[in-house]
C-alpha positions as CSV (number, residue, x, y, z in Angstrom):
1,M,158.2,23.6,119.6
2,S,156.3,26.4,121.2
3,A,154.4,25.8,124.5
4,E,151.6,28.0,123.1
5,W,151.0,25.4,120.4
6,L,150.7,22.7,123.0
7,V,148.2,24.6,125.0
8,K,146.1,26.2,122.3
9,N,146.1,23.2,120.0
10,V,146.7,20.0,121.9
11,T,144.9,20.7,125.1
12,Y,141.7,21.5,123.1
13,R,141.6,18.0,121.6
14,P,139.0,15.6,122.8
15,H,139.6,13.3,125.8
16,C,142.3,15.5,127.3
17,Y,142.3,15.4,131.1
18,I,144.3,17.6,133.6
19,C,145.3,17.3,137.2
20,F,146.7,19.9,139.5
21,T,149.4,18.5,141.7
22,W,150.3,19.2,145.4
23,D,153.6,20.9,144.4
24,N,151.9,23.5,142.2
25,S,152.3,21.8,138.9
26,V,150.0,20.0,136.4
27,R,149.7,16.7,134.6
28,F,147.9,15.9,131.4
29,L,146.5,12.6,130.1
30,F,144.4,11.5,127.1
31,S,141.8,8.9,128.1
32,T,138.3,7.9,127.1
33,L,137.4,7.5,130.8
34,Q,138.4,9.6,133.8
35,P,141.9,8.4,134.8
36,F,142.4,6.7,138.2
37,P,144.0,8.7,141.0
38,R,147.7,8.2,141.5
39,W,150.3,9.4,144.0
40,D,150.8,12.9,142.4
41,C,147.3,13.3,141.0
42,F,144.2,12.6,143.1
43,Y,141.6,14.3,140.9
44,W,141.5,14.4,137.1
45,Q,139.2,16.8,135.2
46,L,138.2,16.8,131.6
47,L,139.7,20.0,130.2
48,E,136.7,20.7,128.0
49,S,134.4,20.7,131.0
50,L,136.8,22.7,133.2
51,R,137.2,25.4,130.6
52,A,133.4,25.6,130.3
53,R,133.1,26.1,134.1
54,I,135.9,28.7,134.2
55,G,134.6,30.7,131.2
56,D,137.9,32.5,130.6
57,N,139.9,30.5,128.1
58,A,142.5,33.2,127.5
59,G,143.4,33.5,131.1
60,F,143.3,29.8,131.8
61,D,145.5,29.1,128.8
62,S,148.0,31.7,130.0
63,S,148.2,29.9,133.3
64,L,148.8,26.6,131.6
65,I,151.6,28.1,129.5
66,Q,153.2,29.3,132.8
67,H,153.4,25.7,133.9
68,L,155.2,24.7,130.6
69,T,157.7,27.5,130.5
70,L,160.1,29.4,132.7
71,F,159.1,32.8,131.3
72,T,158.5,35.5,134.0
73,E,158.6,39.3,134.1
74,N,160.8,39.1,137.2
75,P,163.4,36.3,136.7
76,D,165.6,37.5,139.6
77,G,162.7,37.4,142.0
78,E,161.1,34.2,140.7
79,Y,164.4,32.3,140.4
80,P,166.8,33.6,143.1
81,N,169.2,30.6,142.6
82,Q,169.9,27.7,140.4
83,D,168.1,25.2,142.7
84,V,164.8,27.1,142.2
85,V,165.1,27.5,138.4
86,W,166.2,23.9,137.9
87,E,163.2,22.6,139.9
88,K,160.9,24.6,137.7
89,F,162.8,23.6,134.6
90,E,162.3,19.9,135.4
91,K,158.6,20.4,136.3
92,A,158.0,21.9,132.9
93,F,159.2,18.8,131.1
94,I,157.2,16.5,133.4
95,A,154.0,18.6,132.9
96,A,154.3,18.4,129.1
97,A,155.1,14.7,129.0
98,G,151.4,13.5,129.2
99,L,150.7,15.6,126.1
100,I,153.7,14.8,124.0
101,T,153.8,11.1,124.7
102,H,150.2,10.6,123.3
103,A,151.0,9.0,120.0
104,P,148.7,11.1,117.7
105,V,150.1,14.3,119.4
106,L,153.7,13.1,119.1
107,R,153.3,12.7,115.4
108,D,151.9,16.3,115.0
109,Y,154.4,17.6,117.5
110,I,157.4,16.4,115.5
111,Y,156.0,17.8,112.3
112,Q,155.0,21.1,113.8
113,G,158.4,21.5,115.4
114,L,160.1,20.9,112.0
115,E,157.8,23.5,110.4
116,E,158.7,26.1,113.1
117,L,162.4,25.4,112.6
118,H,162.0,25.6,108.8
119,R,160.4,29.0,109.2
120,D,163.6,30.1,110.9
121,N,165.6,28.7,108.0
122,V,166.9,25.7,109.9
123,M,167.6,22.9,107.5
124,Y,169.0,20.2,109.8
125,L,168.0,19.1,113.3
126,E,169.5,16.9,115.9
127,L,166.8,16.4,118.6
128,R,167.8,15.4,122.1
129,S,165.1,13.0,123.3
130,G,164.6,10.4,126.0
131,L,162.4,8.3,123.7
132,S,159.7,7.8,126.3
133,R,157.1,5.2,125.6
134,T,154.0,6.6,123.9
135,Y,150.4,5.6,124.4
136,E,147.2,5.5,122.4
137,L,143.7,6.5,123.6
138,D,142.8,2.8,124.1
139,G,145.7,2.3,126.5
140,T,148.1,0.7,124.0
141,I,151.7,1.4,124.8
142,H,154.4,1.7,122.2
143,D,158.0,1.0,122.9
144,K,161.0,3.2,122.0
145,I,161.7,1.5,118.7
146,W,158.2,2.5,117.6
147,T,159.0,6.1,118.5
148,L,162.2,5.9,116.4
149,K,160.2,4.6,113.5
150,L,157.6,7.4,113.9
151,F,160.3,10.0,114.0
152,Q,161.8,8.6,110.8
153,E,158.3,8.5,109.1
154,V,157.5,12.1,110.0
155,T,160.9,13.4,109.0
156,S,160.6,11.6,105.6
157,K,157.2,13.1,105.0
158,F,158.5,16.6,105.9
159,K,161.4,16.2,103.5
160,Q,159.0,15.3,100.7
161,N,157.1,18.5,101.4
162,Y,160.2,20.6,101.9
163,P,162.9,19.0,99.6
164,E,165.5,21.6,100.7
165,F,165.4,20.3,104.2
166,F,168.5,18.1,104.9
167,G,167.0,15.9,107.6
168,A,166.8,15.2,111.3
169,R,168.3,12.8,113.7
170,I,167.8,11.9,117.4
171,I,170.4,12.2,120.2
172,I,169.2,9.6,122.7
173,S,169.3,11.0,126.2
174,V,169.1,9.5,129.7
175,H,168.6,11.4,132.9
176,R,171.5,11.1,135.2
177,Y,169.2,10.8,138.2
178,N,167.9,7.5,136.8
179,M,171.4,6.1,136.4
180,T,172.2,5.7,140.1
181,R,174.3,2.6,139.5
182,S,176.8,1.8,136.7
183,N,175.1,-1.5,136.0
184,R,171.8,0.4,135.2
185,F,173.7,2.6,132.8
186,T,175.2,-0.6,131.3
187,D,171.7,-2.0,130.8
188,K,170.6,1.2,129.1
189,A,173.6,1.1,126.8
190,K,172.8,-2.5,125.8
191,E,169.2,-1.5,125.2
192,I,170.2,1.4,123.0
193,H,172.6,-0.8,121.1
194,A,170.0,-3.5,120.5
195,G,167.3,-1.1,119.4
196,S,169.2,1.5,117.4
197,I,172.0,-0.2,115.6
198,K,170.0,-0.8,112.4
199,W,168.8,2.8,112.4
200,E,172.2,4.5,112.5
201,P,173.3,6.8,111.2
202,Y,170.0,7.8,109.5
203,V,167.9,8.3,112.7
204,V,170.2,8.1,115.7
205,A,172.9,10.6,115.9
206,G,174.3,9.6,119.2
207,F,173.9,9.6,123.0
208,D,173.8,12.2,125.8
209,M,173.1,12.3,129.5
210,V,170.9,15.1,130.8
211,G,170.1,16.6,134.2
212,R,171.9,19.0,136.5
213,E,175.5,18.1,136.9
214,N,176.0,19.5,140.4
215,S,173.4,17.3,142.0
216,G,174.0,14.2,139.9
217,R,176.8,11.8,139.2
218,T,179.4,12.9,136.8
219,L,180.0,11.6,133.3
220,W,183.4,10.3,134.5
221,D,181.6,8.0,137.0
222,F,180.1,6.1,134.0
223,R,183.3,5.9,131.9
224,E,183.3,2.0,131.9
225,A,179.7,1.8,130.8
226,L,180.3,4.5,128.2
227,S,182.9,2.2,126.6
228,L,180.3,-0.6,126.2
229,P,178.8,0.4,122.8
230,A,182.2,0.4,121.1
231,E,183.0,-3.0,122.6
232,L,179.7,-4.3,121.2
233,G,180.6,-3.0,117.8
234,A,178.0,-0.3,117.8
235,S,178.7,3.2,116.4
236,L,177.2,5.4,119.1
237,P,178.8,8.9,119.1
238,Y,178.5,11.0,122.3
239,F,177.2,14.5,122.5
240,F,177.8,15.3,126.1
241,H,177.7,18.7,127.9
242,A,179.4,19.8,131.1
243,G,180.5,22.9,132.8
244,E,177.1,24.5,132.5
245,T,176.1,25.0,136.1
246,G,179.1,25.9,138.1
247,Q,182.8,25.4,138.9
248,S,182.3,22.5,141.4
249,P,184.5,19.4,141.4
250,Y,181.6,17.6,139.8
251,V,181.8,19.8,136.7
252,R,185.6,19.3,136.5
253,E,185.1,15.5,136.7
254,S,182.6,15.6,133.9
255,L,185.1,17.3,131.7
256,K,187.5,14.3,132.0
257,I,185.1,12.4,129.7
258,K,186.9,14.1,126.8
259,M,189.1,11.0,126.7
260,Q,186.3,9.0,125.2
261,P,187.0,8.3,121.5
262,Q,183.3,8.4,120.6
263,M,183.0,12.0,121.5
264,Q,181.5,14.2,118.8
265,S,180.6,17.4,120.5
266,F,180.8,18.8,124.0
267,G,178.6,21.6,125.4
268,L,180.3,23.8,127.9
269,G,177.9,26.4,128.9
270,G,180.6,29.1,128.6
271,K,183.3,27.5,130.8
272,K,186.0,28.9,128.6
273,A,188.8,28.2,131.0
274,F,188.5,24.5,130.3
275,L,188.5,24.7,126.5
276,P,192.3,24.5,125.8
277,C,192.4,21.0,127.4
278,L,189.7,19.6,125.1
279,P,190.5,17.5,122.0
280,E,189.5,18.6,118.5
281,L,185.8,18.2,118.6
282,A,182.8,20.4,118.1
283,V,182.2,22.6,121.1
284,A,178.6,23.9,121.6
285,V,178.5,26.9,124.0
286,S,175.1,27.3,125.6
287,C,173.9,30.5,127.1
288,F,170.8,30.2,129.2
289,R,169.8,31.1,132.7
290,L,170.4,27.6,134.1
291,T,174.1,28.4,133.8
292,A,173.8,31.2,136.4
293,K,175.0,33.9,134.1
294,V,175.2,34.6,130.4
295,V,178.8,34.7,129.1
296,A,180.2,35.7,125.8
297,P,181.0,32.6,123.8
298,P,184.6,32.1,122.8
299,H,185.5,32.7,119.2
300,P,186.5,29.5,117.4
301,V,189.6,31.1,116.0
302,V,190.8,32.0,119.5
303,I,190.4,28.5,121.0
304,G,191.3,26.7,117.8
305,L,188.2,24.4,117.9
306,P,185.1,24.2,115.7
307,A,182.5,26.0,117.8
308,A,178.8,26.8,117.7
309,T,176.5,28.9,119.9
310,Q,173.3,26.9,120.2
311,R,169.8,27.6,121.3
312,R,169.0,25.3,124.2
313,Y,165.5,24.4,125.4
314,S,163.8,27.4,123.7
315,P,160.2,26.2,124.4
316,A,160.8,26.6,128.1
317,W,162.0,30.2,127.6
318,I,159.4,31.1,125.0
319,S,162.3,31.7,122.7
320,E,161.8,32.1,119.0
């Protein structure tokens, strides 16, 4: 989904508020009344009124797109190291959350994203999503199961309009920063099991953990909790990625998770040296600036594994 669509379509909808944060980011929220101040947003402004005062919609929209993307004419100057680019990367997701988690927007967002992929001749999608709770204009909050149902409904509608489209599923993701203790991860695994078992394999493809490896706990730290779904009798394949952001011991530890029998694919970010030790599973090699440098993906014939070079987080890079 393009950031341009979010800005030029969604932010022009009624009742859309914006707040500029102390750390040079933005937040959005749909509300019938001016939202209350909170720790990161002291003053909310109705976007419709703000645009009227500024009088330069094109310039203002361009500035909003900058908050939702990593695009810059001077990447080496703007992002001198991975710490800086990862901070901006995380901020882009947080900034967009208030738009995407509004229930009417989410419905359109999913459909619009499928249309954009279809124009690129993509006939099947596995969407990595944290399944955040969604909200209505009146303040009603929907849980994650509601979001799964919405995803299924929108996908079914899209398939009716485009019969050649094979379908779409969700890879449920959890941010590693939120999983500071194994018991919290275990609770998350139980929650996923309880909520998704009746949807698999038609809606939920599997599970992933996201966030920067070097500054978070490794996949190996959660090996016991990762065995829980299988013990509960749930079919929850894993689509983990590791080796994307450096050669630190944390990355090497993450690669040990290859021993998990539920593993379906493993993104490596171009760490070709580790590939011979991996089992026979699909390897997705990511090439994007968060990996520090772009590397040539290994040929599947050379490494003896099914491989794919995938486009990662394209909205943040204004990639088409």
